[in-house]
Chimera marker file (.cmm) of the C-alpha trace (Angstrom):
<marker_set name="trace">
<marker id="1" x="-126.722" y="67.986" z="-46.233" r="1" g="1" b="0" radius="0.5"/>
<marker id="2" x="-125.581" y="66.152" z="-48.793" r="1" g="1" b="0" radius="0.5"/>
<marker id="3" x="-126.708" y="62.592" z="-50.610" r="1" g="1" b="0" radius="0.5"/>
<marker id="4" x="-123.767" y="60.919" z="-48.751" r="1" g="1" b="0" radius="0.5"/>
<marker id="5" x="-124.830" y="61.921" z="-45.221" r="1" g="1" b="0" radius="0.5"/>
<marker id="6" x="-125.107" y="58.881" z="-42.952" r="1" g="1" b="0" radius="0.5"/>
<marker id="7" x="-127.294" y="60.793" z="-40.459" r="1" g="1" b="0" radius="0.5"/>
<marker id="8" x="-130.268" y="59.912" z="-41.760" r="1" g="1" b="0" radius="0.5"/>
<marker id="9" x="-129.392" y="56.110" z="-42.981" r="1" g="1" b="0" radius="0.5"/>
<marker id="10" x="-128.349" y="53.387" z="-41.240" r="1" g="1" b="0" radius="0.5"/>
<marker id="11" x="-124.208" y="52.014" z="-42.000" r="1" g="1" b="0" radius="0.5"/>
<marker id="12" x="-123.683" y="48.799" z="-43.303" r="1" g="1" b="0" radius="0.5"/>
<marker id="13" x="-122.307" y="45.957" z="-41.616" r="1" g="1" b="0" radius="0.5"/>
<marker id="14" x="-118.601" y="45.127" z="-42.152" r="1" g="1" b="0" radius="0.5"/>
<marker id="15" x="-119.078" y="41.794" z="-43.299" r="1" g="1" b="0" radius="0.5"/>
<marker id="16" x="-121.884" y="40.666" z="-45.304" r="1" g="1" b="0" radius="0.5"/>
<marker id="17" x="-122.260" y="36.977" z="-44.120" r="1" g="1" b="0" radius="0.5"/>
<marker id="18" x="-124.894" y="34.605" z="-45.803" r="1" g="1" b="0" radius="0.5"/>
<marker id="19" x="-126.841" y="32.871" z="-43.268" r="1" g="1" b="0" radius="0.5"/>
<marker id="20" x="-124.972" y="30.694" z="-41.331" r="1" g="1" b="0" radius="0.5"/>
<marker id="21" x="-123.597" y="30.178" z="-37.574" r="1" g="1" b="0" radius="0.5"/>
<marker id="22" x="-120.242" y="29.365" z="-36.409" r="1" g="1" b="0" radius="0.5"/>
<marker id="23" x="-118.518" y="28.621" z="-39.765" r="1" g="1" b="0" radius="0.5"/>
<marker id="24" x="-119.115" y="31.403" z="-41.867" r="1" g="1" b="0" radius="0.5"/>
<marker id="25" x="-118.168" y="33.865" z="-38.390" r="1" g="1" b="0" radius="0.5"/>
<marker id="26" x="-114.534" y="32.096" z="-38.316" r="1" g="1" b="0" radius="0.5"/>
<marker id="27" x="-114.449" y="32.093" z="-42.092" r="1" g="1" b="0" radius="0.5"/>
<marker id="28" x="-115.083" y="35.602" z="-42.098" r="1" g="1" b="0" radius="0.5"/>
<marker id="29" x="-113.030" y="36.540" z="-39.433" r="1" g="1" b="0" radius="0.5"/>
<marker id="30" x="-110.056" y="34.251" z="-40.647" r="1" g="1" b="0" radius="0.5"/>
<marker id="31" x="-110.414" y="36.181" z="-44.097" r="1" g="1" b="0" radius="0.5"/>
<marker id="32" x="-110.338" y="39.855" z="-42.483" r="1" g="1" b="0" radius="0.5"/>
<marker id="33" x="-107.209" y="38.994" z="-40.321" r="1" g="1" b="0" radius="0.5"/>
<marker id="34" x="-104.123" y="40.218" z="-42.763" r="1" g="1" b="0" radius="0.5"/>
<marker id="35" x="-106.405" y="43.434" z="-43.197" r="1" g="1" b="0" radius="0.5"/>
<marker id="36" x="-106.765" y="44.070" z="-39.575" r="1" g="1" b="0" radius="0.5"/>
<marker id="37" x="-102.832" y="43.273" z="-38.992" r="1" g="1" b="0" radius="0.5"/>
<marker id="38" x="-102.288" y="45.784" z="-41.718" r="1" g="1" b="0" radius="0.5"/>
<marker id="39" x="-103.683" y="48.233" z="-39.634" r="1" g="1" b="0" radius="0.5"/>
<marker id="40" x="-101.013" y="48.324" z="-37.472" r="1" g="1" b="0" radius="0.5"/>
<marker id="41" x="-97.591" y="49.424" z="-37.568" r="1" g="1" b="0" radius="0.5"/>
<marker id="42" x="-96.005" y="45.786" z="-36.450" r="1" g="1" b="0" radius="0.5"/>
<marker id="43" x="-98.765" y="43.855" z="-38.361" r="1" g="1" b="0" radius="0.5"/>
<marker id="44" x="-97.298" y="46.059" z="-41.593" r="1" g="1" b="0" radius="0.5"/>
<marker id="45" x="-93.931" y="45.207" z="-40.860" r="1" g="1" b="0" radius="0.5"/>
<marker id="46" x="-94.810" y="41.066" z="-40.191" r="1" g="1" b="0" radius="0.5"/>
<marker id="47" x="-96.448" y="41.321" z="-43.135" r="1" g="1" b="0" radius="0.5"/>
<marker id="48" x="-93.624" y="42.909" z="-45.620" r="1" g="1" b="0" radius="0.5"/>
<marker id="49" x="-91.176" y="40.674" z="-43.855" r="1" g="1" b="0" radius="0.5"/>
<marker id="50" x="-93.302" y="37.737" z="-45.570" r="1" g="1" b="0" radius="0.5"/>
<marker id="51" x="-93.583" y="38.795" z="-48.465" r="1" g="1" b="0" radius="0.5"/>
<marker id="52" x="-89.847" y="39.418" z="-48.619" r="1" g="1" b="0" radius="0.5"/>
<marker id="53" x="-89.192" y="35.930" z="-47.286" r="1" g="1" b="0" radius="0.5"/>
<marker id="54" x="-91.439" y="34.595" z="-49.965" r="1" g="1" b="0" radius="0.5"/>
<marker id="55" x="-90.158" y="36.507" z="-52.913" r="1" g="1" b="0" radius="0.5"/>
<marker id="56" x="-86.145" y="35.140" z="-51.879" r="1" g="1" b="0" radius="0.5"/>
<marker id="57" x="-87.301" y="31.748" z="-51.745" r="1" g="1" b="0" radius="0.5"/>
<marker id="58" x="-89.165" y="31.738" z="-54.925" r="1" g="1" b="0" radius="0.5"/>
<marker id="59" x="-86.258" y="33.675" z="-56.761" r="1" g="1" b="0" radius="0.5"/>
<marker id="60" x="-83.749" y="31.119" z="-55.161" r="1" g="1" b="0" radius="0.5"/>
<marker id="61" x="-85.878" y="28.446" z="-56.065" r="1" g="1" b="0" radius="0.5"/>
<marker id="62" x="-85.981" y="29.668" z="-59.617" r="1" g="1" b="0" radius="0.5"/>
<marker id="63" x="-82.480" y="30.552" z="-59.555" r="1" g="1" b="0" radius="0.5"/>
<marker id="64" x="-81.612" y="26.163" z="-58.832" r="1" g="1" b="0" radius="0.5"/>
<marker id="65" x="-84.603" y="25.110" z="-61.261" r="1" g="1" b="0" radius="0.5"/>
<marker id="66" x="-83.217" y="26.946" z="-64.238" r="1" g="1" b="0" radius="0.5"/>
<marker id="67" x="-79.444" y="26.095" z="-63.583" r="1" g="1" b="0" radius="0.5"/>
<marker id="68" x="-77.087" y="24.605" z="-66.383" r="1" g="1" b="0" radius="0.5"/>
<marker id="69" x="-78.846" y="21.159" z="-67.622" r="1" g="1" b="0" radius="0.5"/>
<marker id="70" x="-76.005" y="18.171" z="-66.422" r="1" g="1" b="0" radius="0.5"/>
<marker id="71" x="-74.580" y="16.457" z="-68.884" r="1" g="1" b="0" radius="0.5"/>
<marker id="72" x="-74.405" y="12.964" z="-69.635" r="1" g="1" b="0" radius="0.5"/>
<marker id="73" x="-72.767" y="10.777" z="-67.580" r="1" g="1" b="0" radius="0.5"/>
<marker id="74" x="-69.291" y="11.025" z="-68.223" r="1" g="1" b="0" radius="0.5"/>
<marker id="75" x="-67.401" y="7.593" z="-68.851" r="1" g="1" b="0" radius="0.5"/>
<marker id="76" x="-64.267" y="7.086" z="-67.207" r="1" g="1" b="0" radius="0.5"/>
<marker id="77" x="-61.711" y="6.105" z="-69.746" r="1" g="1" b="0" radius="0.5"/>
<marker id="78" x="-58.221" y="7.016" z="-70.510" r="1" g="1" b="0" radius="0.5"/>
<marker id="79" x="-57.390" y="10.492" z="-71.316" r="1" g="1" b="0" radius="0.5"/>
<marker id="80" x="-57.473" y="12.149" z="-74.636" r="1" g="1" b="0" radius="0.5"/>
<marker id="81" x="-59.527" y="8.792" z="-76.239" r="1" g="1" b="0" radius="0.5"/>
<marker id="82" x="-63.189" y="9.667" z="-76.850" r="1" g="1" b="0" radius="0.5"/>
<marker id="83" x="-66.177" y="7.420" z="-76.430" r="1" g="1" b="0" radius="0.5"/>
<marker id="84" x="-67.433" y="5.378" z="-79.249" r="1" g="1" b="0" radius="0.5"/>
<marker id="85" x="-69.097" y="7.955" z="-81.577" r="1" g="1" b="0" radius="0.5"/>
<marker id="86" x="-65.516" y="9.607" z="-81.154" r="1" g="1" b="0" radius="0.5"/>
<marker id="87" x="-63.461" y="6.614" z="-81.857" r="1" g="1" b="0" radius="0.5"/>
<marker id="88" x="-65.603" y="5.679" z="-85.150" r="1" g="1" b="0" radius="0.5"/>
<marker id="89" x="-65.041" y="10.037" z="-85.712" r="1" g="1" b="0" radius="0.5"/>
<marker id="90" x="-61.791" y="9.494" z="-85.053" r="1" g="1" b="0" radius="0.5"/>
<marker id="91" x="-61.527" y="6.001" z="-87.146" r="1" g="1" b="0" radius="0.5"/>
<marker id="92" x="-63.054" y="7.802" z="-90.139" r="1" g="1" b="0" radius="0.5"/>
<marker id="93" x="-60.544" y="10.792" z="-90.285" r="1" g="1" b="0" radius="0.5"/>
<marker id="94" x="-57.991" y="8.437" z="-89.791" r="1" g="1" b="0" radius="0.5"/>
<marker id="95" x="-59.242" y="6.637" z="-92.743" r="1" g="1" b="0" radius="0.5"/>
<marker id="96" x="-59.509" y="10.323" z="-94.863" r="1" g="1" b="0" radius="0.5"/>
<marker id="97" x="-55.948" y="10.711" z="-93.543" r="1" g="1" b="0" radius="0.5"/>
<marker id="98" x="-54.617" y="7.417" z="-94.940" r="1" g="1" b="0" radius="0.5"/>
<marker id="99" x="-55.969" y="8.039" z="-98.308" r="1" g="1" b="0" radius="0.5"/>
<marker id="100" x="-54.013" y="11.150" z="-98.297" r="1" g="1" b="0" radius="0.5"/>
<marker id="101" x="-50.962" y="10.628" z="-96.598" r="1" g="1" b="0" radius="0.5"/>
<marker id="102" x="-50.057" y="6.878" z="-95.952" r="1" g="1" b="0" radius="0.5"/>
<marker id="103" x="-46.957" y="8.323" z="-93.226" r="1" g="1" b="0" radius="0.5"/>
<marker id="104" x="-49.008" y="9.390" z="-90.653" r="1" g="1" b="0" radius="0.5"/>
<marker id="105" x="-51.999" y="6.859" z="-90.612" r="1" g="1" b="0" radius="0.5"/>
<marker id="106" x="-50.506" y="5.734" z="-87.357" r="1" g="1" b="0" radius="0.5"/>
<marker id="107" x="-50.588" y="7.992" z="-84.429" r="1" g="1" b="0" radius="0.5"/>
<marker id="108" x="-48.282" y="8.234" z="-81.881" r="1" g="1" b="0" radius="0.5"/>
<marker id="109" x="-49.668" y="7.892" z="-78.110" r="1" g="1" b="0" radius="0.5"/>
<marker id="110" x="-49.427" y="11.340" z="-76.516" r="1" g="1" b="0" radius="0.5"/>
<marker id="111" x="-47.843" y="11.791" z="-72.890" r="1" g="1" b="0" radius="0.5"/>
<marker id="112" x="-51.769" y="11.676" z="-71.160" r="1" g="1" b="0" radius="0.5"/>
<marker id="113" x="-52.194" y="7.929" z="-72.431" r="1" g="1" b="0" radius="0.5"/>
<marker id="114" x="-48.645" y="6.797" z="-71.911" r="1" g="1" b="0" radius="0.5"/>
<marker id="115" x="-48.650" y="7.909" z="-68.009" r="1" g="1" b="0" radius="0.5"/>
<marker id="116" x="-52.210" y="6.247" z="-67.950" r="1" g="1" b="0" radius="0.5"/>
<marker id="117" x="-51.273" y="3.105" z="-69.469" r="1" g="1" b="0" radius="0.5"/>
<marker id="118" x="-48.497" y="3.050" z="-67.483" r="1" g="1" b="0" radius="0.5"/>
<marker id="119" x="-50.106" y="3.812" z="-64.264" r="1" g="1" b="0" radius="0.5"/>
<marker id="120" x="-52.762" y="0.912" z="-64.721" r="1" g="1" b="0" radius="0.5"/>
<marker id="121" x="-50.495" y="-1.790" z="-64.932" r="1" g="1" b="0" radius="0.5"/>
<marker id="122" x="-48.841" y="-0.047" z="-61.406" r="1" g="1" b="0" radius="0.5"/>
<marker id="123" x="-52.159" y="-0.222" z="-59.750" r="1" g="1" b="0" radius="0.5"/>
<marker id="124" x="-53.163" y="-3.604" z="-60.997" r="1" g="1" b="0" radius="0.5"/>
<marker id="125" x="-56.362" y="-2.572" z="-62.860" r="1" g="1" b="0" radius="0.5"/>
<marker id="126" x="-57.708" y="-1.993" z="-66.582" r="1" g="1" b="0" radius="0.5"/>
<marker id="127" x="-56.723" y="1.061" z="-68.469" r="1" g="1" b="0" radius="0.5"/>
<marker id="128" x="-60.607" y="1.865" z="-68.510" r="1" g="1" b="0" radius="0.5"/>
<marker id="129" x="-60.210" y="2.859" z="-64.848" r="1" g="1" b="0" radius="0.5"/>
<marker id="130" x="-57.264" y="5.059" z="-65.328" r="1" g="1" b="0" radius="0.5"/>
<marker id="131" x="-57.647" y="9.210" z="-65.768" r="1" g="1" b="0" radius="0.5"/>
<marker id="132" x="-55.285" y="11.771" z="-67.124" r="1" g="1" b="0" radius="0.5"/>
<marker id="133" x="-55.990" y="15.014" z="-64.809" r="1" g="1" b="0" radius="0.5"/>
<marker id="134" x="-54.038" y="17.402" z="-65.602" r="1" g="1" b="0" radius="0.5"/>
<marker id="135" x="-50.497" y="17.833" z="-66.915" r="1" g="1" b="0" radius="0.5"/>
<marker id="136" x="-47.278" y="20.229" z="-66.071" r="1" g="1" b="0" radius="0.5"/>
<marker id="137" x="-44.419" y="20.717" z="-68.531" r="1" g="1" b="0" radius="0.5"/>
<marker id="138" x="-41.025" y="20.321" z="-66.934" r="1" g="1" b="0" radius="0.5"/>
<marker id="139" x="-39.175" y="20.645" z="-69.970" r="1" g="1" b="0" radius="0.5"/>
<marker id="140" x="-39.467" y="20.541" z="-73.510" r="1" g="1" b="0" radius="0.5"/>
<marker id="141" x="-38.903" y="17.259" z="-73.282" r="1" g="1" b="0" radius="0.5"/>
<marker id="142" x="-40.728" y="16.395" z="-70.062" r="1" g="1" b="0" radius="0.5"/>
<marker id="143" x="-44.192" y="16.346" z="-68.914" r="1" g="1" b="0" radius="0.5"/>
<marker id="144" x="-45.856" y="15.573" z="-65.185" r="1" g="1" b="0" radius="0.5"/>
<marker id="145" x="-49.250" y="13.492" z="-65.599" r="1" g="1" b="0" radius="0.5"/>
<marker id="146" x="-51.437" y="13.755" z="-62.555" r="1" g="1" b="0" radius="0.5"/>
<marker id="147" x="-53.538" y="10.156" z="-63.245" r="1" g="1" b="0" radius="0.5"/>
<marker id="148" x="-56.108" y="8.849" z="-60.631" r="1" g="1" b="0" radius="0.5"/>
<marker id="149" x="-57.237" y="5.000" z="-61.112" r="1" g="1" b="0" radius="0.5"/>
<marker id="150" x="-60.142" y="4.183" z="-59.801" r="1" g="1" b="0" radius="0.5"/>
<marker id="151" x="-59.907" y="1.255" z="-57.432" r="1" g="1" b="0" radius="0.5"/>
<marker id="152" x="-62.016" y="-1.039" z="-55.457" r="1" g="1" b="0" radius="0.5"/>
<marker id="153" x="-64.005" y="0.254" z="-52.237" r="1" g="1" b="0" radius="0.5"/>
<marker id="154" x="-64.070" y="4.227" z="-53.310" r="1" g="1" b="0" radius="0.5"/>
<marker id="155" x="-60.080" y="4.066" z="-53.102" r="1" g="1" b="0" radius="0.5"/>
<marker id="156" x="-58.320" y="6.297" z="-56.324" r="1" g="1" b="0" radius="0.5"/>
<marker id="157" x="-54.853" y="6.633" z="-55.760" r="1" g="1" b="0" radius="0.5"/>
<marker id="158" x="-53.669" y="9.392" z="-57.828" r="1" g="1" b="0" radius="0.5"/>
<marker id="159" x="-49.814" y="10.471" z="-58.746" r="1" g="1" b="0" radius="0.5"/>
<marker id="160" x="-47.634" y="12.732" z="-61.332" r="1" g="1" b="0" radius="0.5"/>
<marker id="161" x="-46.001" y="10.513" z="-63.428" r="1" g="1" b="0" radius="0.5"/>
<marker id="162" x="-42.706" y="11.900" z="-65.446" r="1" g="1" b="0" radius="0.5"/>
<marker id="163" x="-43.299" y="10.778" z="-69.007" r="1" g="1" b="0" radius="0.5"/>
<marker id="164" x="-40.056" y="11.684" z="-71.200" r="1" g="1" b="0" radius="0.5"/>
<marker id="165" x="-40.439" y="12.406" z="-75.092" r="1" g="1" b="0" radius="0.5"/>
<marker id="166" x="-37.395" y="10.613" z="-76.656" r="1" g="1" b="0" radius="0.5"/>
<marker id="167" x="-36.899" y="9.444" z="-80.665" r="1" g="1" b="0" radius="0.5"/>
<marker id="168" x="-39.652" y="6.694" z="-80.344" r="1" g="1" b="0" radius="0.5"/>
<marker id="169" x="-42.634" y="8.904" z="-78.234" r="1" g="1" b="0" radius="0.5"/>
<marker id="170" x="-42.909" y="9.080" z="-75.220" r="1" g="1" b="0" radius="0.5"/>
<marker id="171" x="-41.968" y="6.657" z="-72.371" r="1" g="1" b="0" radius="0.5"/>
<marker id="172" x="-41.914" y="6.488" z="-68.134" r="1" g="1" b="0" radius="0.5"/>
<marker id="173" x="-38.173" y="6.117" z="-66.888" r="1" g="1" b="0" radius="0.5"/>
<link id1="1" id2="2" r="1" g="1" b="0" radius="0.2"/>
<link id1="2" id2="3" r="1" g="1" b="0" radius="0.2"/>
<link id1="3" id2="4" r="1" g="1" b="0" radius="0.2"/>
<link id1="4" id2="5" r="1" g="1" b="0" radius="0.2"/>
<link id1="5" id2="6" r="1" g="1" b="0" radius="0.2"/>
<link id1="6" id2="7" r="1" g="1" b="0" radius="0.2"/>
<link id1="7" id2="8" r="1" g="1" b="0" radius="0.2"/>
<link id1="8" id2="9" r="1" g="1" b="0" radius="0.2"/>
<link id1="9" id2="10" r="1" g="1" b="0" radius="0.2"/>
<link id1="10" id2="11" r="1" g="1" b="0" radius="0.2"/>
<link id1="11" id2="12" r="1" g="1" b="0" radius="0.2"/>
<link id1="12" id2="13" r="1" g="1" b="0" radius="0.2"/>
<link id1="13" id2="14" r="1" g="1" b="0" radius="0.2"/>
<link id1="14" id2="15" r="1" g="1" b="0" radius="0.2"/>
<link id1="15" id2="16" r="1" g="1" b="0" radius="0.2"/>
<link id1="16" id2="17" r="1" g="1" b="0" radius="0.2"/>
<link id1="17" id2="18" r="1" g="1" b="0" radius="0.2"/>
<link id1="18" id2="19" r="1" g="1" b="0" radius="0.2"/>
<link id1="19" id2="20" r="1" g="1" b="0" radius="0.2"/>
<link id1="20" id2="21" r="1" g="1" b="0" radius="0.2"/>
<link id1="21" id2="22" r="1" g="1" b="0" radius="0.2"/>
<link id1="22" id2="23" r="1" g="1" b="0" radius="0.2"/>
<link id1="23" id2="24" r="1" g="1" b="0" radius="0.2"/>
<link id1="24" id2="25" r="1" g="1" b="0" radius="0.2"/>
<link id1="25" id2="26" r="1" g="1" b="0" radius="0.2"/>
<link id1="26" id2="27" r="1" g="1" b="0" radius="0.2"/>
<link id1="27" id2="28" r="1" g="1" b="0" radius="0.2"/>
<link id1="28" id2="29" r="1" g="1" b="0" radius="0.2"/>
<link id1="29" id2="30" r="1" g="1" b="0" radius="0.2"/>
<link id1="30" id2="31" r="1" g="1" b="0" radius="0.2"/>
<link id1="31" id2="32" r="1" g="1" b="0" radius="0.2"/>
<link id1="32" id2="33" r="1" g="1" b="0" radius="0.2"/>
<link id1="33" id2="34" r="1" g="1" b="0" radius="0.2"/>
<link id1="34" id2="35" r="1" g="1" b="0" radius="0.2"/>
<link id1="35" id2="36" r="1" g="1" b="0" radius="0.2"/>
<link id1="36" id2="37" r="1" g="1" b="0" radius="0.2"/>
<link id1="37" id2="38" r="1" g="1" b="0" radius="0.2"/>
<link id1="38" id2="39" r="1" g="1" b="0" radius="0.2"/>
<link id1="39" id2="40" r="1" g="1" b="0" radius="0.2"/>
<link id1="40" id2="41" r="1" g="1" b="0" radius="0.2"/>
<link id1="41" id2="42" r="1" g="1" b="0" radius="0.2"/>
<link id1="42" id2="43" r="1" g="1" b="0" radius="0.2"/>
<link id1="43" id2="44" r="1" g="1" b="0" radius="0.2"/>
<link id1="44" id2="45" r="1" g="1" b="0" radius="0.2"/>
<link id1="45" id2="46" r="1" g="1" b="0" radius="0.2"/>
<link id1="46" id2="47" r="1" g="1" b="0" radius="0.2"/>
<link id1="47" id2="48" r="1" g="1" b="0" radius="0.2"/>
<link id1="48" id2="49" r="1" g="1" b="0" radius="0.2"/>
<link id1="49" id2="50" r="1" g="1" b="0" radius="0.2"/>
<link id1="50" id2="51" r="1" g="1" b="0" radius="0.2"/>
<link id1="51" id2="52" r="1" g="1" b="0" radius="0.2"/>
<link id1="52" id2="53" r="1" g="1" b="0" radius="0.2"/>
<link id1="53" id2="54" r="1" g="1" b="0" radius="0.2"/>
<link id1="54" id2="55" r="1" g="1" b="0" radius="0.2"/>
<link id1="55" id2="56" r="1" g="1" b="0" radius="0.2"/>
<link id1="56" id2="57" r="1" g="1" b="0" radius="0.2"/>
<link id1="57" id2="58" r="1" g="1" b="0" radius="0.2"/>
<link id1="58" id2="59" r="1" g="1" b="0" radius="0.2"/>
<link id1="59" id2="60" r="1" g="1" b="0" radius="0.2"/>
<link id1="60" id2="61" r="1" g="1" b="0" radius="0.2"/>
<link id1="61" id2="62" r="1" g="1" b="0" radius="0.2"/>
<link id1="62" id2="63" r="1" g="1" b="0" radius="0.2"/>
<link id1="63" id2="64" r="1" g="1" b="0" radius="0.2"/>
<link id1="64" id2="65" r="1" g="1" b="0" radius="0.2"/>
<link id1="65" id2="66" r="1" g="1" b="0" radius="0.2"/>
<link id1="66" id2="67" r="1" g="1" b="0" radius="0.2"/>
<link id1="67" id2="68" r="1" g="1" b="0" radius="0.2"/>
<link id1="68" id2="69" r="1" g="1" b="0" radius="0.2"/>
<link id1="69" id2="70" r="1" g="1" b="0" radius="0.2"/>
<link id1="70" id2="71" r="1" g="1" b="0" radius="0.2"/>
<link id1="71" id2="72" r="1" g="1" b="0" radius="0.2"/>
<link id1="72" id2="73" r="1" g="1" b="0" radius="0.2"/>
<link id1="73" id2="74" r="1" g="1" b="0" radius="0.2"/>
<link id1="74" id2="75" r="1" g="1" b="0" radius="0.2"/>
<link id1="75" id2="76" r="1" g="1" b="0" radius="0.2"/>
<link id1="76" id2="77" r="1" g="1" b="0" radius="0.2"/>
<link id1="77" id2="78" r="1" g="1" b="0" radius="0.2"/>
<link id1="78" id2="79" r="1" g="1" b="0" radius="0.2"/>
<link id1="79" id2="80" r="1" g="1" b="0" radius="0.2"/>
<link id1="80" id2="81" r="1" g="1" b="0" radius="0.2"/>
<link id1="81" id2="82" r="1" g="1" b="0" radius="0.2"/>
<link id1="82" id2="83" r="1" g="1" b="0" radius="0.2"/>
<link id1="83" id2="84" r="1" g="1" b="0" radius="0.2"/>
<link id1="84" id2="85" r="1" g="1" b="0" radius="0.2"/>
<link id1="85" id2="86" r="1" g="1" b="0" radius="0.2"/>
<link id1="86" id2="87" r="1" g="1" b="0" radius="0.2"/>
<link id1="87" id2="88" r="1" g="1" b="0" radius="0.2"/>
<link id1="88" id2="89" r="1" g="1" b="0" radius="0.2"/>
<link id1="89" id2="90" r="1" g="1" b="0" radius="0.2"/>
<link id1="90" id2="91" r="1" g="1" b="0" radius="0.2"/>
<link id1="91" id2="92" r="1" g="1" b="0" radius="0.2"/>
<link id1="92" id2="93" r="1" g="1" b="0" radius="0.2"/>
<link id1="93" id2="94" r="1" g="1" b="0" radius="0.2"/>
<link id1="94" id2="95" r="1" g="1" b="0" radius="0.2"/>
<link id1="95" id2="96" r="1" g="1" b="0" radius="0.2"/>
<link id1="96" id2="97" r="1" g="1" b="0" radius="0.2"/>
<link id1="97" id2="98" r="1" g="1" b="0" radius="0.2"/>
<link id1="98" id2="99" r="1" g="1" b="0" radius="0.2"/>
<link id1="99" id2="100" r="1" g="1" b="0" radius="0.2"/>
<link id1="100" id2="101" r="1" g="1" b="0" radius="0.2"/>
<link id1="101" id2="102" r="1" g="1" b="0" radius="0.2"/>
<link id1="102" id2="103" r="1" g="1" b="0" radius="0.2"/>
<link id1="103" id2="104" r="1" g="1" b="0" radius="0.2"/>
<link id1="104" id2="105" r="1" g="1" b="0" radius="0.2"/>
<link id1="105" id2="106" r="1" g="1" b="0" radius="0.2"/>
<link id1="106" id2="107" r="1" g="1" b="0" radius="0.2"/>
<link id1="107" id2="108" r="1" g="1" b="0" radius="0.2"/>
<link id1="108" id2="109" r="1" g="1" b="0" radius="0.2"/>
<link id1="109" id2="110" r="1" g="1" b="0" radius="0.2"/>
<link id1="110" id2="111" r="1" g="1" b="0" radius="0.2"/>
<link id1="111" id2="112" r="1" g="1" b="0" radius="0.2"/>
<link id1="112" id2="113" r="1" g="1" b="0" radius="0.2"/>
<link id1="113" id2="114" r="1" g="1" b="0" radius="0.2"/>
<link id1="114" id2="115" r="1" g="1" b="0" radius="0.2"/>
<link id1="115" id2="116" r="1" g="1" b="0" radius="0.2"/>
<link id1="116" id2="117" r="1" g="1" b="0" radius="0.2"/>
<link id1="117" id2="118" r="1" g="1" b="0" radius="0.2"/>
<link id1="118" id2="119" r="1" g="1" b="0" radius="0.2"/>
<link id1="119" id2="120" r="1" g="1" b="0" radius="0.2"/>
<link id1="120" id2="121" r="1" g="1" b="0" radius="0.2"/>
<link id1="121" id2="122" r="1" g="1" b="0" radius="0.2"/>
<link id1="122" id2="123" r="1" g="1" b="0" radius="0.2"/>
<link id1="123" id2="124" r="1" g="1" b="0" radius="0.2"/>
<link id1="124" id2="125" r="1" g="1" b="0" radius="0.2"/>
<link id1="125" id2="126" r="1" g="1" b="0" radius="0.2"/>
<link id1="126" id2="127" r="1" g="1" b="0" radius="0.2"/>
<link id1="127" id2="128" r="1" g="1" b="0" radius="0.2"/>
<link id1="128" id2="129" r="1" g="1" b="0" radius="0.2"/>
<link id1="129" id2="130" r="1" g="1" b="0" radius="0.2"/>
<link id1="130" id2="131" r="1" g="1" b="0" radius="0.2"/>
<link id1="131" id2="132" r="1" g="1" b="0" radius="0.2"/>
<link id1="132" id2="133" r="1" g="1" b="0" radius="0.2"/>
<link id1="133" id2="134" r="1" g="1" b="0" radius="0.2"/>
<link id1="134" id2="135" r="1" g="1" b="0" radius="0.2"/>
<link id1="135" id2="136" r="1" g="1" b="0" radius="0.2"/>
<link id1="136" id2="137" r="1" g="1" b="0" radius="0.2"/>
<link id1="137" id2="138" r="1" g="1" b="0" radius="0.2"/>
<link id1="138" id2="139" r="1" g="1" b="0" radius="0.2"/>
<link id1="139" id2="140" r="1" g="1" b="0" radius="0.2"/>
<link id1="140" id2="141" r="1" g="1" b="0" radius="0.2"/>
<link id1="141" id2="142" r="1" g="1" b="0" radius="0.2"/>
<link id1="142" id2="143" r="1" g="1" b="0" radius="0.2"/>
<link id1="143" id2="144" r="1" g="1" b="0" radius="0.2"/>
<link id1="144" id2="145" r="1" g="1" b="0" radius="0.2"/>
<link id1="145" id2="146" r="1" g="1" b="0" radius="0.2"/>
<link id1="146" id2="147" r="1" g="1" b="0" radius="0.2"/>
<link id1="147" id2="148" r="1" g="1" b="0" radius="0.2"/>
<link id1="148" id2="149" r="1" g="1" b="0" radius="0.2"/>
<link id1="149" id2="150" r="1" g="1" b="0" radius="0.2"/>
<link id1="150" id2="151" r="1" g="1" b="0" radius="0.2"/>
<link id1="151" id2="152" r="1" g="1" b="0" radius="0.2"/>
<link id1="152" id2="153" r="1" g="1" b="0" radius="0.2"/>
<link id1="153" id2="154" r="1" g="1" b="0" radius="0.2"/>
<link id1="154" id2="155" r="1" g="1" b="0" radius="0.2"/>
<link id1="155" id2="156" r="1" g="1" b="0" radius="0.2"/>
<link id1="156" id2="157" r="1" g="1" b="0" radius="0.2"/>
<link id1="157" id2="158" r="1" g="1" b="0" radius="0.2"/>
<link id1="158" id2="159" r="1" g="1" b="0" radius="0.2"/>
<link id1="159" id2="160" r="1" g="1" b="0" radius="0.2"/>
<link id1="160" id2="161" r="1" g="1" b="0" radius="0.2"/>
<link id1="161" id2="162" r="1" g="1" b="0" radius="0.2"/>
<link id1="162" id2="163" r="1" g="1" b="0" radius="0.2"/>
<link id1="163" id2="164" r="1" g="1" b="0" radius="0.2"/>
<link id1="164" id2="165" r="1" g="1" b="0" radius="0.2"/>
<link id1="165" id2="166" r="1" g="1" b="0" radius="0.2"/>
<link id1="166" id2="167" r="1" g="1" b="0" radius="0.2"/>
<link id1="167" id2="168" r="1" g="1" b="0" radius="0.2"/>
<link id1="168" id2="169" r="1" g="1" b="0" radius="0.2"/>
<link id1="169" id2="170" r="1" g="1" b="0" radius="0.2"/>
<link id1="170" id2="171" r="1" g="1" b="0" radius="0.2"/>
<link id1="171" id2="172" r="1" g="1" b="0" radius="0.2"/>
<link id1="172" id2="173" r="1" g="1" b="0" radius="0.2"/>
</marker_set>
């Protein structure tokens, strides 16, 4: 016989509990439940499905949490015109250009700016409430600009405005 034989000594109890009562017995049953479940083939499948579900939920949650951070709120303004900081930078650049070449100091309005101003007047809203979304070139001197106006009660009328370039700049025909 070897020293590991259990014939001469009693086996240990499966769960060693501190003296207590029903509460300790219920806690031991609850703690042993996953191991008893894992002892059966169906239990192993259920535990594997639960682990995969937890990993999938944690992975998707991480991906949503680490997405691109939202940018600062966009100001609804006429296309091609920046905010106050961009305006100050643009003014500084214009001042530098004026010192170098006085003829280039006044910049002609772009097609988007002209279309946005025309659409603002037509919709009777402030120019700051109109935005140019895109442009498509029809010919060398004609562009269609998609403009949208922020109206009252979630109304946002939009339209393609045709703008033609003449000797004096862009104009809506």
